[in-house]
C-alpha positions in Angstrom: -15.7 29.5 2.6 -15.8 26.1 2.0 -12.8 24.0 2.5 -11.6 21.6 -0.1 -10.6 18.1 0.4 -7.3 16.7 -1.0 -7.6 14.8 -3.5 -6.2 11.1 -2.7 -5.4 8.8 -6.1 -6.1 5.1 -5.2 -5.3 2.7 -8.3 -8.1 0.6 -8.9 -7.8 -3.1 -8.4 -9.3 -5.2 -11.5 -12.3 -7.5 -10.5 -13.4 -10.0 -12.5 -17.0 -9.3 -12.0 -19.1 -7.7 -9.3 -22.8 -8.3 -9.2 -24.1 -4.9 -9.3 -22.2 -3.9 -12.6 -22.7 -7.3 -14.1 -19.1 -7.4 -15.8 -15.5 -7.0 -15.5 -14.9 -3.6 -12.9 -12.3 -1.8 -11.6 -12.9 -1.2 -7.5 -11.6 -0.2 -4.6 -12.3 -1.6 -1.1 -15.4 0.5 0.8 -13.5 0.4 4.1 -10.3 2.2 2.5 -12.4 4.7 1.0 -14.3 5.5 3.9 -11.0 5.7 6.0 -9.6 8.2 3.6 -12.8 10.6 3.6 -13.0 10.5 7.6 -9.7 11.6 7.4 -11.2 14.4 5.4 -9.8 13.2 2.5 -11.6 13.2 -1.1 -11.1 9.5 -2.6 -10.6 9.3 -6.1 -10.2 5.8 -7.7 -8.1 6.0 -11.0 -7.9 3.6 -13.9 -4.8 1.4 -14.1 -3.2 2.0 -17.6 0.0 0.2 -18.5 -0.8 -1.8 -22.1 1.2 -4.9 -22.5 2.6 -4.5 -19.0 4.5 -1.4 -19.7 3.5 1.9 -18.0 4.5 5.4 -19.5 6.5 7.2 -16.5 5.9 10.7 -18.3 2.0 9.7 -18.6 1.6 8.7 -15.3 3.9 11.9 -13.7 1.0 13.9 -15.5 -1.9 12.1 -14.0 -0.4 12.4 -10.4 0.1 15.9 -10.8 -3.6 16.6 -10.4 -3.4 15.1 -6.7 -2.8 16.1 -3.2 -1.9 12.7 -2.2 -1.3 8.9 -3.4 -2.6 5.7 -1.6 -2.0 2.2 -2.8 -4.0 -0.3 -1.8 -4.2 -4.2 -1.2 -4.3 -6.5 -4.2 -3.0 -9.8 -5.6 0.7 -10.8 -5.8 3.3 -9.0 -7.6 5.3 -11.4 -10.4 8.0 -12.4 -9.1 10.0 -10.9 -12.4 9.5 -7.9 -11.2 11.9 -8.6 -8.3 14.5 -10.5 -10.0 13.1 -14.1 -8.7 13.0 -17.0 -11.0 10.3 -19.2 -10.9 7.0 -18.2 -9.3 6.2 -20.3 -6.2 3.0 -22.4 -6.4 1.2 -20.4 -3.8 1.6 -16.8 -5.8 -2.2 -15.9 -7.2 -3.7 -12.8 -8.7 -0.8 -11.7 -11.0 -1.8 -9.0 -13.2 1.0 -7.5 -15.6 -0.7 -4.3 -16.2 -1.8 -3.8 -12.7 1.9 -4.8 -11.8 3.2 -1.8 -14.2 0.7 0.5 -13.2 1.0 0.3 -9.4 5.4 0.2 -9.6 5.2 3.1 -11.8 2.5 5.3 -9.9 5.1 4.4 -6.6 8.0 5.6 -8.4 6.5 8.9 -9.6 4.7 9.6 -6.0 8.4 9.2 -4.7 10.0 11.2 -7.2 7.8 13.7 -7.1 7.5 14.0 -3.2 3.9 13.3 -3.1 2.4 12.2 0.3 2.1 8.5 -0.1 0.5 5.9 2.1 1.1 2.2 1.2 -0.9 -0.6 2.2 0.0 -4.5 1.8 0.4 -4.9 -1.8 1.3 -1.2 -1.7 4.7 -1.8 0.9 5.7 -4.5 -1.5 5.1 -2.2 -4.7 7.4 0.1 -3.1 9.8 -2.4 -1.8 10.3 -3.7 -5.2 10.6 -0.3 -6.9 13.3 0.4 -4.5 15.4 -2.7 -5.5 14.2 -4.9 -2.7 12.9 -8.6 -2.9 10.0 -10.6 -1.2 9.6 -13.7 0.0 7.1 -15.4 -2.4 5.5 -17.8 0.5 5.5 -17.6 4.2 5.3 -21.5 4.5 1.9 -22.7 4.4 -1.4 -21.7 6.1 0.2 -22.6 9.7 2.7 -19.6 8.9 1.2 -16.9 7.0 -0.8 -13.8 8.2 -4.0 -14.4 6.3 -7.1 -13.7 7.6 -5.9 -13.0 11.1 -5.2 -10.3 13.7 -2.0 -10.1 15.6 0.0 -7.5 17.5 2.6 -5.4 16.0 5.5 -3.4 17.7 6.1 -0.3 16.6 9.6 1.5 16.8 9.7 4.5 19.0 10.3 7.8 17.1 9.4 6.6 13.7 6.6 8.3 11.4 4.0 5.2 12.2 4.7 5.7 16.0 3.9 9.5 16.1 1.0 9.0 14.1 -0.5 6.1 15.8 0.4 7.6 19.3 0.8 3.9 20.8 3.8 1.6 20.6 2.0 -1.4 19.5 -1.2 -2.1 17.5 -3.5 -4.9 16.7 -3.1 -5.2 13.0 -5.6 -6.9 11.0 -3.4 -8.9 8.2 -4.0 -10.8 5.0 -1.0 -11.4 3.0 1.2 -14.8 2.5 4.2 -12.8 1.3 6.6 -10.5 3.2 9.5 -8.3 2.7 13.0 -10.0 2.1 15.8 -7.5 1.2 14.9 -4.2 2.0 14.8 -1.6 -1.0 17.1 1.1 -0.7 16.5 4.1 1.8 14.2 2.0 3.3 14.1 1.2 7.4 11.7 -1.1 9.2 9.4 0.3 12.0 7.5 -2.1 13.0 7.4 -5.9 13.4 5.1 -9.0 14.5 6.4 -11.3 17.0 7.4 -13.4 14.5 10.0 -10.7 13.1 7.9 -10.3 10.1 8.4 -6.7 8.7 5.3 -5.0 9.1 5.9 -1.3 8.4 8.7 0.4 6.5 9.8 4.4 6.1 12.3 6.1 4.2 15.1 7.7 6.3 15.1 10.3 3.9 12.8 11.7 1.5 11.8 14.6 -0.3 7.5 13.9 1.1 5.4 12.2 3.8 6.0 8.3 3.3 4.9 5.5 5.2 4.0 1.7 4.2 2.0 -1.0 6.3 2.1 -4.6 5.7 -1.2 -4.9 7.6 -4.9 -3.4 6.6 -5.2 -0.2 8.6 -8.6 0.2 7.2 -10.5 -3.1 8.4 -10.6 -1.7 12.0 -10.1 1.9 11.3 -13.8 2.7 11.9 -13.5 1.2 15.5 -9.6 1.9 16.6 -8.3 5.3 16.3 -4.5 4.1 15.9 -5.7 2.6 12.6 -7.7 5.6 11.2 -4.6 7.8 12.5 -2.8 6.2 9.8 -5.2 7.7 6.9 -5.4 11.2 9.0 -1.6 11.3 8.4 -1.7 10.8 5.0 -4.4 13.3 4.3 -2.9 16.0 6.7 0.3 15.8 4.8 -1.7 16.1 1.5 -3.7 18.9 2.4 
């Protein structure tokens, strides 16, 4: 009897254009979907539908009901108004109102339903926002940001991440210029960079499996078993 791969919903990212498709597209990173596939999951890109910047909670919940797990990937910045900030910092980029509304509702409904949820980079920031947290809009310029770098991240013992990765430190591939300011309700920090930046959060209490990391484990998952285990953990919880 053939084992069916757990179906993992991954909201698409809007792209202004891709060479092969000629026009505007909805995409996900190949490294991301391949990491889910290696873990034994079936990655399924879903259309972000939130016309006018508003997502229907009932509709999103119904769409997620057919899936076994959810992965919130990286992407552009969240509109600062979504977490109660004032004027947007000049470094804020690629804000899309429909993308924001859909991602936020997906995170909300996945948490309510107890669906296994892995949130990566922007995904972590989305979950933090949904739970009432805030973000630093910029880390202070190129000399401070974690963009296109790899750096060590220390993991809290006995955390979900520690049990999954099976190490107390990882080399993280990062691409972000924003980071958590005020933690969302119920979240705890379970990994930090050497400069103190929050690099992973978990829920102290929750109905389902949840992990959020600020870096991009998919970048090195093909060569680093600790990074691949992040995806293995999601698929195992969804099976």
